[in-house]
C-alpha positions as CSV (number, residue, x, y, z in Angstrom):
1,X,0.0,0.0,0.0
2,X,1.2,3.6,-0.6
3,X,1.1,7.2,0.3
4,X,-1.5,7.9,3.1
5,X,-1.7,11.6,3.6
6,X,-4.8,11.7,5.8
7,X,-7.4,9.5,7.5
8,X,-10.0,9.5,4.6
9,X,-10.7,6.4,2.4
10,X,-12.3,5.0,-0.8
11,X,-14.7,2.4,-1.9
12,X,-12.9,-1.0,-1.8
13,X,-13.5,-4.5,-0.7
14,X,-10.6,-6.8,0.0
15,X,-9.4,-9.9,1.9
16,X,-7.8,-9.6,5.3
17,X,-4.5,-11.4,5.9
18,X,-2.2,-10.1,8.6
19,X,1.5,-10.5,8.8
20,X,4.6,-8.6,9.8
21,X,8.7,-8.2,9.6
22,X,12.0,-10.8,9.1
23,X,12.7,-14.5,8.6
24,X,15.1,-16.6,10.4
25,X,16.5,-19.0,7.9
26,X,18.4,-21.4,10.2
27,X,15.8,-24.1,10.4
28,X,14.5,-23.9,6.8
29,X,14.2,-27.2,4.9
30,X,16.6,-27.7,2.0
31,X,16.4,-29.8,-1.2
32,X,19.1,-32.3,-2.2
33,X,21.2,-29.4,-3.7
34,X,21.1,-27.6,-0.3
35,X,18.9,-24.8,-1.6
36,X,16.6,-23.0,0.9
37,X,13.1,-22.2,-0.2
38,X,12.4,-19.4,2.1
39,X,10.9,-19.3,5.7
40,X,8.6,-22.2,6.7
41,X,5.6,-20.7,8.4
42,X,5.2,-23.8,10.5
43,X,8.7,-23.3,12.0
44,X,9.1,-19.6,12.0
45,X,7.8,-17.3,14.8
46,X,6.4,-14.3,13.0
47,X,6.4,-10.9,14.7
48,X,3.2,-9.3,15.9
49,X,2.3,-6.4,13.6
50,X,2.2,-3.0,15.1
51,X,-1.1,-1.1,15.4
52,X,0.1,1.3,12.7
53,X,0.9,-1.5,10.3
54,X,-2.5,-3.2,10.8
55,X,-4.5,0.0,10.3
56,X,-8.0,0.7,11.8
57,X,-9.8,-2.1,13.5
58,X,-12.7,-3.9,11.8
59,X,-15.9,-4.3,13.8
60,X,-16.0,-8.0,14.9
61,X,-19.8,-8.2,14.7
62,X,-20.4,-6.4,11.4
63,X,-17.2,-8.0,10.0
64,X,-16.6,-4.9,7.9
65,X,-15.6,-1.3,8.3
66,X,-17.2,1.8,7.0
67,X,-15.6,5.2,6.6
68,X,-16.2,8.4,4.6
69,X,-14.1,10.0,1.9
70,X,-13.9,13.5,3.3
71,X,-17.5,14.8,3.2
72,X,-18.2,13.5,-0.2
73,X,-19.2,9.8,-0.1
74,X,-19.0,6.8,2.1
75,X,-16.6,4.0,1.6
76,X,-16.6,0.3,2.3
77,X,-13.0,-0.4,2.9
78,X,-12.5,-3.9,4.4
79,X,-14.3,-7.1,5.2
80,X,-13.1,-10.2,7.2
81,X,-15.9,-12.5,6.2
82,X,-15.0,-15.6,4.1
83,X,-18.0,-14.8,1.9
84,X,-18.3,-11.1,1.5
85,X,-21.5,-11.0,-0.4
86,X,-23.9,-10.3,2.5
87,X,-21.5,-7.8,4.1
88,X,-21.1,-5.9,0.9
89,X,-24.8,-5.7,0.3
90,X,-25.5,-4.7,3.9
91,X,-22.8,-2.0,3.9
92,X,-24.2,-0.4,0.7
93,X,-27.8,-0.5,1.9
94,X,-26.6,1.2,5.1
95,X,-25.7,4.4,3.2
96,X,-28.1,4.5,0.2
97,X,-31.4,3.1,-1.1
98,X,-30.3,3.6,-4.7
99,X,-29.5,0.6,-6.9
100,X,-26.0,-0.3,-7.8
101,X,-25.8,0.4,-11.6
102,X,-22.1,0.7,-12.3
103,X,-19.3,-1.8,-11.7
104,X,-15.7,-0.9,-12.5
105,X,-13.2,-3.7,-13.1
106,X,-10.0,-2.7,-11.5
107,X,-8.4,-5.7,-13.2
108,X,-9.5,-9.3,-14.0
109,X,-8.3,-11.2,-11.0
110,X,-11.1,-12.9,-9.1
111,X,-9.8,-11.9,-5.6
112,X,-10.8,-8.3,-6.5
113,X,-13.7,-8.6,-8.9
114,X,-15.1,-12.0,-8.2
115,X,-18.1,-10.4,-6.6
116,X,-19.1,-8.6,-9.8
117,X,-22.2,-10.9,-10.2
118,X,-23.7,-9.8,-6.9
119,X,-25.7,-6.9,-8.4
120,X,-26.4,-8.5,-11.8
121,X,-30.1,-7.5,-11.5
122,X,-29.4,-3.8,-11.3
123,X,-26.1,-3.2,-12.9
124,X,-26.3,-1.7,-16.4
125,X,-22.6,-0.7,-16.9
126,X,-19.8,-3.2,-16.4
127,X,-16.7,-1.1,-17.2
128,X,-13.2,-2.3,-18.0
129,X,-10.0,-1.6,-19.8
130,X,-9.6,-3.6,-23.0
131,X,-6.8,-5.8,-21.7
132,X,-9.1,-6.8,-18.8
133,X,-11.8,-7.7,-21.3
134,X,-9.3,-9.9,-23.2
135,X,-8.1,-11.5,-19.9
136,X,-11.7,-12.3,-18.9
137,X,-12.5,-13.7,-22.4
138,X,-9.3,-15.7,-22.3
139,X,-10.4,-17.8,-19.3
140,X,-10.9,-21.3,-20.6
141,X,-14.3,-21.6,-18.9
142,X,-16.0,-18.2,-18.6
143,X,-16.6,-17.3,-15.0
144,X,-20.2,-16.3,-14.3
145,X,-19.0,-14.4,-11.2
146,X,-17.2,-12.0,-13.5
147,X,-19.6,-10.9,-16.2
148,X,-18.1,-9.8,-19.5
149,X,-17.8,-6.0,-19.5
150,X,-20.1,-4.1,-21.8
151,X,-18.2,-0.7,-21.7
152,X,-14.6,-0.9,-22.8
153,X,-11.9,1.8,-22.9
154,X,-8.3,2.0,-24.1
155,X,-6.6,4.8,-22.1
156,X,-9.1,6.9,-20.2
157,X,-12.7,6.9,-19.2
158,X,-14.9,8.9,-16.8
159,X,-17.7,7.5,-14.7
160,X,-20.1,10.3,-13.7
161,X,-23.0,9.5,-11.5
162,X,-24.8,12.3,-9.6
163,X,-22.2,14.5,-8.0
164,X,-19.5,11.7,-8.2
165,X,-16.8,11.4,-10.8
166,X,-14.3,8.5,-11.2
167,X,-11.5,9.1,-13.6
168,X,-10.2,5.8,-15.0
169,X,-6.9,5.6,-16.7
170,X,-4.5,2.9,-18.0
171,X,-0.8,3.5,-18.1
172,X,0.4,0.1,-19.4
173,X,0.9,-3.3,-17.8
174,X,2.0,-3.5,-14.2
175,X,0.6,-6.0,-11.8
176,X,-1.2,-7.4,-14.9
177,X,-2.3,-6.0,-18.2
178,X,-5.5,-4.0,-17.7
179,X,-4.8,-3.0,-14.1
180,X,-6.1,0.5,-14.0
181,X,-5.8,3.7,-11.9
182,X,-9.1,4.7,-10.3
183,X,-9.2,8.4,-9.2
184,X,-12.2,9.7,-7.2
185,X,-12.1,13.4,-8.1
186,X,-14.3,14.8,-5.3
187,X,-12.3,13.2,-2.5
188,X,-8.9,13.2,-4.1
189,X,-8.6,9.4,-3.5
190,X,-6.7,7.1,-5.8
191,X,-6.9,3.3,-6.0
192,X,-4.5,1.0,-7.9
193,X,-4.8,-2.5,-6.6
194,X,-2.0,-5.0,-5.9
195,X,0.9,-2.8,-5.2
196,X,3.0,-2.9,-2.0
197,X,4.2,-5.7,0.2
198,X,2.5,-9.1,-0.5
199,X,3.6,-12.6,-1.6
200,X,6.0,-12.7,-4.6
201,X,5.5,-9.0,-5.4
202,X,1.7,-9.6,-5.4
203,X,2.2,-12.2,-8.2
204,X,2.8,-9.4,-10.6
205,X,3.3,-10.1,-14.3
206,X,5.5,-7.1,-15.4
207,X,7.9,-5.9,-12.7
208,X,9.2,-2.8,-14.4
209,X,5.6,-1.5,-14.9
210,X,4.7,-2.6,-11.4
211,X,7.6,-0.6,-9.9
212,X,6.8,2.4,-12.1
213,X,3.2,2.4,-11.0
214,X,4.3,3.4,-7.5
215,X,5.7,6.6,-9.0
216,X,2.9,7.2,-11.5
217,X,0.6,7.5,-8.5
218,X,2.5,10.5,-7.4
219,X,1.5,12.4,-10.6
220,X,-2.1,12.6,-9.2
221,X,-3.3,15.2,-6.8
222,X,-4.5,12.8,-4.1
223,X,-5.1,12.6,-0.4
224,X,-5.4,8.9,0.1
225,X,-4.1,5.8,-1.7
226,X,-5.9,2.5,-1.5
227,X,-4.1,-0.7,-2.7
228,X,-6.9,-3.2,-2.3
229,X,-5.4,-5.6,0.2
230,X,-5.3,-5.5,4.0
231,X,-7.0,-2.9,6.2
232,X,-4.4,-0.2,6.1
233,X,-3.8,2.7,3.8
234,X,-0.8,3.1,1.7
235,X,2.2,5.1,2.9
236,X,5.4,6.3,1.4
237,X,7.2,3.4,3.1
238,X,5.7,1.0,0.6
239,X,7.2,2.8,-2.4
240,X,10.5,3.1,-0.5
241,X,10.5,-0.6,0.3
242,X,10.0,-1.5,-3.4
243,X,12.9,0.8,-4.4
244,X,15.1,-0.6,-1.7
245,X,14.3,-4.2,-2.7
246,X,15.2,-3.4,-6.3
247,X,18.4,-1.7,-5.4
248,X,19.6,-4.4,-3.0
249,X,18.7,-7.1,-5.4
250,X,20.7,-5.3,-8.1
251,X,23.6,-4.9,-5.8
252,X,23.5,-8.6,-4.9
253,X,23.5,-9.7,-8.5
254,X,26.1,-7.1,-9.5
255,X,29.0,-8.4,-7.4
256,X,27.4,-8.6,-3.9
257,X,28.9,-12.1,-3.1
258,X,31.5,-14.5,-4.3
259,X,29.7,-16.7,-6.8
260,X,32.3,-19.5,-7.0
261,X,32.6,-19.8,-3.2
262,X,28.8,-19.7,-2.7
263,X,28.1,-22.4,-5.3
264,X,30.9,-24.7,-4.2
265,X,28.7,-26.8,-1.9
266,X,26.0,-27.3,-4.5
267,X,28.5,-28.3,-7.2
268,X,29.9,-30.9,-4.8
269,X,26.5,-32.2,-3.8
270,X,25.1,-32.3,-7.3
271,X,28.0,-32.3,-9.9
272,X,26.9,-31.4,-13.4
273,X,23.4,-30.2,-12.3
274,X,23.6,-26.7,-13.7
275,X,19.9,-26.0,-12.9
276,X,20.6,-26.7,-9.2
277,X,23.7,-24.4,-9.3
278,X,21.7,-21.5,-10.8
279,X,18.9,-22.0,-8.4
280,X,21.3,-21.8,-5.6
281,X,22.8,-18.6,-7.2
282,X,19.4,-17.0,-7.2
283,X,18.8,-18.1,-3.6
284,X,22.0,-16.7,-2.3
285,X,21.4,-13.4,-4.1
286,X,17.9,-13.3,-2.7
287,X,19.2,-14.0,0.8
288,X,21.6,-11.1,0.5
289,X,19.0,-8.8,-0.9
290,X,16.4,-9.4,1.9
291,X,19.1,-9.3,4.6
292,X,20.1,-5.8,3.5
293,X,16.5,-4.7,2.9
294,X,15.3,-5.9,6.3
295,X,18.2,-4.2,8.1
296,X,16.8,-0.9,6.8
297,X,13.0,-1.7,7.0
298,X,12.5,-4.2,9.8
299,X,10.0,-3.0,12.4
300,X,8.8,-0.2,10.1
301,X,6.8,-2.1,7.6
302,X,4.6,-5.2,8.2
303,X,4.8,-8.2,6.0
304,X,8.6,-8.4,5.7
305,X,9.0,-11.6,7.8
306,X,6.1,-13.3,6.1
307,X,6.7,-12.3,2.5
308,X,10.1,-10.6,2.4
309,X,12.1,-13.6,1.1
310,X,9.5,-14.5,-1.5
311,X,9.5,-10.8,-2.7
312,X,13.3,-10.8,-3.0
313,X,13.3,-14.1,-4.9
314,X,10.7,-12.7,-7.4
315,X,12.5,-9.3,-7.6
316,X,16.0,-10.8,-8.2
317,X,15.2,-11.7,-11.8
318,X,13.9,-8.3,-12.9
319,X,17.3,-6.5,-12.6
320,X,18.8,-9.3,-14.7
321,X,16.3,-9.8,-17.5
322,X,14.6,-6.4,-17.6
323,X,17.4,-3.9,-16.7
324,X,20.5,-5.7,-17.9
325,X,22.1,-6.1,-14.4
326,X,23.9,-9.4,-15.1
327,X,26.9,-9.3,-12.7
328,X,29.2,-12.2,-13.2
329,X,27.0,-13.5,-16.0
330,X,27.5,-10.4,-18.2
331,X,28.8,-11.0,-21.7
C-alpha cells in the first residue's frame, strides 16, 4: 500500500490477511542441492504487527468497516468474512437506497472482482480496460461471477453519477495487463490494486511496470491511496520498500557475493546439475537482498517476515532480465 496523507478512504473490498517483519533461515528445509526455499511458516515465529501496520480495526460483529471520503461519499474499505456478499450488500444499503448500476473492473483477478455478479439484476454498466476484457474472455471456462464488460476503454474513461466522478486511466501493464488507476475526483482518492508488500510482489506479471506504477501514483493530486489488500492505507514506506528491494537485489547480482565460493557446496553435492547451481545462485542473491532490505526496513513495515524472502526471490530476476544487471554473467 502507498502514500497515506490523511485518514480518509475510498470504496474498496478486500481480503484480510495479517503479517509482519524478518525471517530466520536457520531451520528452513533444503532440497538435495542444499537450496533453501524461504521461511517455513510452521517453523518460523512471526512478529506481531504494530497497530500502525494493521490499520484501523474492523468491527467484529459487522465484519466490515465503513468510513467516509472526506465529506463526499461513504466507503466500504474492508471485510473479514469468508463470503463477503452479504456484508457488501448490507454496507451499501446502510448508506443508500439507490440501486448499484455501475461496476468498474480494477483488473481481471477474481480476488478483486469475483463479486461482480452480486448486483447483476441492477447493474447496467460493467466497465473495464480492453486488456481486462481480453483477460476475462481468455479464461478457458468463462466465470459467471465475473460478467463480460459491456463498456470498454483503451486509455481513459470517466464515470459520472450524480455528484460523483471517477477518472479511470490505463498506463500500461504493471501487476497485470489491464490493471487501472481509479481516481475519485471529489475526495482526491486514488486506487491502484495489488501494489506494495505481498507474496511474490503480489504475483505481478510485469515488474518494471509494477515498480513504475508506484511513481505514477505521485502524478495525481491525491489525499489517500488504496491498494486493495489488508486494512491499512498506503504510505510512502511502501514505495521506498519497493525501491530498496530493487536496489539491494541489483547490488547482490552485480557483485554482492563470491559466486564461486557460494556455489561450491552445490557443485559438490550435485555435480553437473547446472539447474541446481543456478537455483542456488538466485537463492544466495535473494538472501543477501532481503538481509540488507530488512536491516533498513525491519520493524517499520509489516509483512517483511512473512513475504520478504519471496518478494526478494521474485525481484531478483527483474534487474537481470529487464534492466541488464547481469553481474558475473554479463557477456
